C-alpha positions in Angstrom: -128.4 -144.8 -31.8 -127.5 -143.8 -28.2 -126.1 -147.3 -27.7 -122.5 -146.4 -28.6 -119.0 -147.9 -28.5 -117.7 -147.9 -25.0 -114.1 -147.3 -26.1 -115.3 -144.1 -27.9 -116.9 -142.7 -24.7 -113.7 -143.5 -22.7 -111.4 -141.8 -25.3 -113.6 -138.7 -25.2 -113.6 -138.6 -21.4 -109.8 -139.1 -21.3 -109.1 -136.4 -23.9 -111.5 -133.9 -22.2 -110.4 -134.6 -18.6 -113.6 -135.8 -17.1 -114.8 -139.2 -15.8 -117.8 -141.2 -17.0 -119.7 -143.1 -14.4 -120.1 -146.9 -14.7 -123.1 -147.4 -12.4 -123.9 -150.8 -11.1 -127.4 -152.0 -12.2 -129.2 -154.8 -10.2 -132.9 -154.0 -10.9 -135.2 -152.0 -13.0 -135.3 -149.3 -10.3 -131.5 -148.9 -10.6 -131.6 -149.0 -14.4 -134.4 -146.3 -14.5 -132.7 -144.2 -11.9 -129.3 -144.1 -13.6 -130.7 -143.4 -17.0 -133.0 -140.7 -15.6 -130.0 -139.0 -14.1 -128.1 -139.2 -17.4 -131.0 -137.7 -19.2 -131.4 -134.9 -16.7 -127.7 -134.2 -16.7 -127.1 -134.7 -20.5 -124.3 -137.0 -19.7 -122.8 -140.2 -21.2 -123.2 -143.2 -19.0 -122.1 -146.8 -18.6 -124.5 -149.4 -17.3 -122.4 -151.9 -15.3 -123.4 -155.4 -14.7 -121.2 -157.3 -12.3 -121.0 -161.1 -12.3 -120.9 -161.1 -8.5 -124.4 -159.7 -8.5 -125.9 -162.4 -10.7 -127.1 -164.2 -7.6 -129.5 -161.3 -7.0 -131.1 -161.4 -10.5 -131.2 -163.4 -13.7 -128.7 -161.8 -16.1 -130.4 -163.2 -19.2 -133.7 -161.8 -18.1 -132.5 -158.3 -17.1 -130.2 -157.8 -20.1 -133.0 -157.4 -22.7 -134.5 -154.6 -20.5 -131.1 -153.0 -20.2 -130.6 -153.0 -23.9 -134.1 -151.7 -24.6 -133.7 -148.9 -22.2 -130.2 -148.0 -23.6 -131.5 -147.9 -27.1 -134.5 -145.6 -26.1 -132.2 -143.2 -24.3 -131.3 -139.9 -25.9 -127.9 -139.9 -24.1 -124.9 -141.9 -25.2 -124.9 -145.3 -23.3 -122.6 -148.3 -23.2 -123.2 -151.6 -21.4 -120.3 -153.2 -19.6 -119.9 -156.7 -18.1 -117.7 -156.3 -15.1 -115.6 -158.5 -12.9 -116.2 -161.6 -15.0 -114.7 -164.9 -13.8 -113.6 -166.3 -17.2 -113.3 -165.8 -20.9 -116.3 -168.0 -21.4 -118.4 -165.7 -19.2 -117.2 -162.7 -21.2 -118.3 -164.5 -24.4 -121.7 -165.1 -22.9 -122.0 -161.4 -21.9 -121.2 -160.4 -25.5 -123.8 -162.8 -26.7 -126.3 -161.2 -24.3 -125.5 -157.8 -25.7 -122.7 -156.2 -23.7 -120.3 -154.0 -25.7 -117.6 -153.9 -23.0 -116.2 -156.7 -20.9 -113.8 -157.0 -18.0 -112.5 -160.4 -16.8 -110.9 -160.0 -13.4 -107.7 -162.0 -13.2 -105.9 -159.3 -11.1 -105.4 -161.7 -8.1 -103.3 -164.0 -10.3 -99.5 -163.7 -10.8 -98.6 -161.0 -13.3 -97.8 -163.4 -16.1 -101.1 -165.3 -15.7 -103.0 -162.1 -15.5 -101.4 -161.0 -18.7 -101.9 -164.0 -20.9 -105.5 -164.6 -19.7 -106.3 -160.9 -20.4 -104.7 -161.1 -23.8 -106.9 -164.1 -24.7 -110.0 -162.1 -23.7 -108.8 -159.1 -25.7 -108.2 -161.3 -28.9 -111.8 -162.7 -28.6 -113.6 -159.4 -27.8 -111.7 -157.1 -30.2 -112.6 -159.5 -33.0 -116.2 -158.8 -32.1 -115.6 -155.0 -31.8 -116.0 -155.1 -28.0 -114.1 -152.9 -25.6 -111.9 -154.7 -23.0 -110.8 -153.4 -19.6 -107.9 -155.0 -17.8 -107.0 -154.8 -14.2 -103.5 -154.6 -12.7 -102.9 -154.5 -8.9 -105.5 -155.7 -6.5 -108.5 -153.7 -5.0 -109.8 -155.6 -2.0 -113.2 -155.5 -0.4 -113.8 -154.5 3.2 -117.5 -154.0 4.0 -120.7 -153.9 2.1 -122.5 -155.8 -0.7 -120.0 -157.9 -2.8 -117.1 -156.9 -0.7 -116.6 -160.6 0.3 -115.9 -161.3 -3.4 -112.6 -159.4 -3.0 -110.8 -160.9 0.0 -107.2 -160.2 0.8 -105.0 -157.1 1.1 -104.5 -154.2 -1.3 -101.7 -154.5 -3.9 -100.7 -151.3 -5.6 -100.4 -151.1 -9.4 -96.8 -150.8 -10.6 -96.3 -148.2 -13.5 -93.6 -150.4 -14.9 -95.7 -153.5 -15.0 -98.7 -151.4 -16.3 -96.6 -150.4 -19.4 -95.7 -154.0 -20.1 -99.3 -155.2 -19.4 -100.9 -152.7 -21.7 -98.4 -153.3 -24.5 -98.7 -157.0 -24.4 -102.5 -157.3 -23.9 -103.9 -154.5 -26.0 -106.6 -153.6 -23.5 -108.5 -150.4 -24.1 -108.5 -149.1 -20.6 -106.9 -150.1 -17.3 -108.3 -150.5 -13.8 -105.6 -149.5 -11.3 -105.1 -149.9 -7.6 -104.0 -146.7 -5.8 -105.8 -146.9 -2.5 -109.5 -147.4 -3.1 -111.5 -150.5 -1.8 -114.6 -152.4 -3.0 -117.6 -151.7 -0.7 -117.7 -149.1 2.1 -114.8 -146.9 3.1 -113.7 -146.8 6.8 -112.0 -143.6 7.6 -110.3 -141.4 5.0 -108.5 -143.4 2.3 -105.0 -142.4 1.3 -104.9 -142.2 -2.5 -101.5 -142.4 -4.2 -101.8 -139.7 -6.8 -98.1 -139.7 -7.6 -98.4 -143.4 -8.5 -101.4 -142.6 -10.7 -99.4 -140.0 -12.6 -96.6 -142.5 -13.3 -99.2 -145.0 -14.5 -100.8 -142.5 -16.8 -97.5 -141.4 -18.3 -96.5 -145.2 -18.7 -99.7 -146.2 -20.5 -101.6 -143.1 -22.0 -104.8 -145.2 -21.7 -108.1 -144.2 -20.0 -107.7 -145.2 -16.4 -110.4 -146.8 -14.3 -111.1 -146.7 -10.5 -112.9 -149.6 -8.9 -114.3 -149.1 -5.5 -115.4 -145.6 -6.3 -117.9 -145.2 -3.5 -117.2 -143.2 -0.4 -114.6 -140.8 -1.6 -114.8 -137.0 -1.1 -115.7 -134.6 -3.8 -112.1 -133.3 -3.7 -110.7 -136.8 -4.1 -112.8 -137.5 -7.1 -111.7 -134.3 -8.8 -108.0 -135.1 -8.1 -108.4 -138.6 -9.4 -109.8 -137.2 -12.7 -107.1 -134.5 -12.8 -104.5 -137.3 -12.5 -105.9 -139.4 -15.5 -109.0 -141.3 -14.3 -111.7 -141.5 -17.1 -114.1 -144.0 -15.7 -115.3 -144.5 -12.1 -117.2 -147.7 -11.1 -119.9 -146.9 -8.6 -122.4 -149.3 -7.0 -122.1 -149.3 -3.1 -123.2 -145.6 -2.9 -126.3 -146.5 -5.0 -127.1 -149.6 -2.9 -126.8 -147.5 0.3 -129.2 -144.8 -0.7 -131.6 -147.4 -2.0 -131.3 -149.3 1.3 -131.9 -146.2 3.4 -135.1 -145.4 1.4 -136.4 -148.9 1.9 -135.7 -148.8 5.6 -137.4 -145.3 6.0 -140.4 -146.7 4.2 -140.5 -149.7 6.6 -140.4 -147.4 9.6 -143.1 -145.1 8.2 -145.3 -148.0 7.3 -144.3 -151.3 9.0 -147.2 -153.2 7.3 -146.5 -151.7 3.9 -146.8 -153.7 0.7 -143.8 -154.4 -1.5 -144.6 -151.5 -3.7 -144.9 -149.2 -0.7 -141.5 -150.4 0.6 -139.8 -149.8 -2.7 -141.4 -146.4 -3.3 -138.8 -143.7 -4.0 -135.9 -146.1 -4.6 -135.7 -145.1 -8.3 -135.6 -141.4 -7.3 -132.9 -142.0 -4.6 -130.7 -143.8 -7.2 -131.3 -141.0 -9.7 -130.4 -138.3 -7.2 -127.2 -140.0 -6.1 -126.3 -140.7 -9.8 -126.8 -137.0 -10.7 -124.6 -136.0 -7.7 -121.8 -138.2 -9.1 -122.2 -137.0 -12.6 -121.9 -133.3 -11.5 -118.8 -134.0 -9.5 -117.1 -136.1 -12.2 -117.7 -133.5 -14.9 -119.6 -135.6 -17.5 -122.8 -133.5 -17.4 -123.6 -131.5 -20.5 -121.3 -133.7 -22.7 -123.9 -135.7 -24.5 -124.0 -133.8 -27.8 -120.3 -133.8 -28.3 -119.9 -137.4 -27.3 -122.7 -138.5 -29.6 -121.1 -136.6 -32.5 -117.8 -138.4 -32.0 -118.9 -141.9 -31.0 -119.7 -144.7 -33.4 -123.2 -146.2 -32.9 -123.1 -149.8 -31.6 -125.1 -151.7 -34.2 -126.0 -155.4 -34.4 -126.0 -156.8 -37.9 -128.1 -159.6 -39.5 -126.3 -162.2 -41.5 -129.1 -163.7 -43.6 -128.8 -166.8 -45.8 -131.6 -167.9 -48.1 -131.2 -171.3 -49.7 -132.9 -173.9 -51.9 -132.6 -177.6 -50.9 -132.5 -180.6 -53.1 -136.1 -181.6 -54.0 -135.7 -185.2 -53.0 -134.8 -184.3 -49.4 -137.8 -184.5 -46.9 -138.6 -181.4 -44.9 -138.0 -183.2 -41.6 -134.5 -184.2 -42.6 -133.7 -180.6 -43.6 -135.1 -179.2 -40.4 -133.0 -181.6 -38.4 -129.8 -180.5 -40.3 -130.7 -176.8 -39.7 -131.2 -177.4 -36.0 -127.9 -179.2 -35.9 -126.1 -176.3 -37.5 -127.8 -173.8 -35.2 -126.6 -175.7 -32.2 -123.0 -175.9 -33.5 -122.8 -172.3 -34.3 -124.6 -170.7 -31.4 -121.5 -170.5 -29.3 -119.3 -168.7 -31.8 -118.1 -165.4 -30.3 -120.2 -162.5 -31.4 -123.2 -164.6 -32.3 -126.2 -163.1 -30.4 -128.9 -165.4 -31.8 -129.7 -167.7 -34.7 -133.1 -168.2 -36.1 -134.0 -170.8 -38.7 -137.1 -170.9 -40.8 -139.0 -172.4 -43.7 -140.7 -170.3 -46.5 -144.4 -170.0 -46.3 -144.6 -169.8 -50.1 -143.9 -173.3 -51.4 -143.4 -172.1 -55.0 -140.7 -169.5 -54.1 -137.1 -169.6 -55.3 -135.7 -170.2 -51.8 -137.2 -172.6 -49.3 -135.2 -172.1 -46.1 -133.6 -169.2 -44.2 -130.9 -168.7 -41.6 -131.0 -165.3 -39.8 -127.8 -164.9 -37.6 -127.8 -161.9 -35.3 -124.2 -160.7 -34.7 -123.0 -158.3 -32.1 -121.4 -155.9 -34.6 -120.1 -155.7 -38.1 -116.6 -156.8 -36.8 -118.2 -160.2 -35.8 -119.1 -161.0 -39.4 -115.6 -162.1 -40.2 -115.3 -164.0 -36.9 -118.4 -165.9 -37.8 -117.5 -166.7 -41.3 -113.9 -167.8 -40.4 -114.8 -169.8 -37.3 -114.1 -173.5 -37.4 -117.7 -174.5 -36.4 -119.2 -172.4 -39.2 -116.8 -173.6 -41.8 -117.1 -177.3 -40.8 -120.8 -177.1 -41.0 -120.8 -175.3 -44.3 -118.4 -177.8 -46.0 -119.6 -181.0 -44.5 -123.4 -180.4 -44.3 -124.7 -177.2 -45.9 -123.1 -177.6 -49.2 -124.3 -181.1 -49.6 -127.9 -180.0 -49.0 -128.3 -176.6 -50.6 -128.5 -176.4 -54.4 -128.8 -172.6 -54.5 -128.3 -169.8 -51.9 -127.7 -166.1 -51.3 -126.1 -164.5 -48.3 -126.6 -160.9 -47.3 -125.5 -158.8 -44.3 -127.8 -156.1 -43.0 -127.5 -153.2 -40.5 -130.5 -151.2 -39.3 -130.9 -147.7 -40.8 -130.3 -145.4 -37.9 -132.4 -142.3 -37.0 -130.8 -138.9 -37.1 -128.7 -137.9 -34.1 -130.7 -135.8 -31.6 -129.5 -132.3 -31.0 -129.3 -130.8 -27.5 -129.6 -127.3 -26.0 -127.1 -126.6 -23.4 -128.4 -126.4 -19.8 -125.8 -124.3 -17.8 -127.3 -125.4 -14.4 -126.4 -129.0 -15.1 -122.8 -128.4 -16.3 -119.9 -129.0 -14.0 -117.4 -130.2 -16.5 -113.9 -128.7 -16.8 -111.6 -128.9 -19.7 
């Protein structure tokens, strides 16, 4: 149950004037540290996976661990794919289990950014997935992944933001008002007046990229001026790096596990610090009560084939269909099988895992599915039944307030 719709978390944060942290995850230590901080603070949290980090880990291997941890959490969690390079990569992220996506086309001319973002929105919304757009340009100066964002800062225009939001249909908007990706040098000058104008022009939850390195007062002012999500990775990477270096000094011949000791705890402590400042601590119960659970669904088809068709031919046809439909947006997995009971009514099974209930219609109306059904499936199957299933959810956990952890206002 605690895996919930990202858009619901953002709307709650926006309405109640706090910011939820979207913490960059690059390893199990980061994953555990962030979730432990959320549990200790009773805070909603977003697990952020950046495409620029995929050279450090295998996304398809880490994602099952991220989803498993999110589902086991007692706090509301969403999983976001961040700074994607294309619509195809966003589709792949949804297939892997992300329920929020952001494709970064902010460096393109306004019109190109608009239409490419609109295409991502159409695809993702059909699957029930939240979409973040970005307008303006947040450059990188120093630190991990900063080189992925070359060039100079370009501020977000409130007038353009109103047009962009209206024509794309994005759920939240990342804005450029003076932050940078990576490490800050000196004291950044943030344009709060510009932020106010953008908020008035869009009314959407606003997002800050390059959230590391700001002062406590700057964070609070950003939230007061409409920011509902803060992306945060460099700060976590820096505390992890300091811990590893300290371990190396203390024990130069230390093993891998000795060098990594305390990284999880350092990430947890830094995440808790951010949660306290940003005001999301103690919000878990009310967020869970108002958020929709993010549920995969199973589209199951049982069929009987013509008796004269050999099993090998039918298996080949089923594999062909699986291959053709695996890339449909919202399809997470397709399994095909043969009944073990030869005398049963149905001999073969399709089990299609879809990202959400919204994806059922996308799947059924997609050209690849309809083409296979008309040209192949209906010529093979003599009888069939199709059913859609959603898992029965456990009851929502209740929480007792912990005043020492609460720093939220509003």
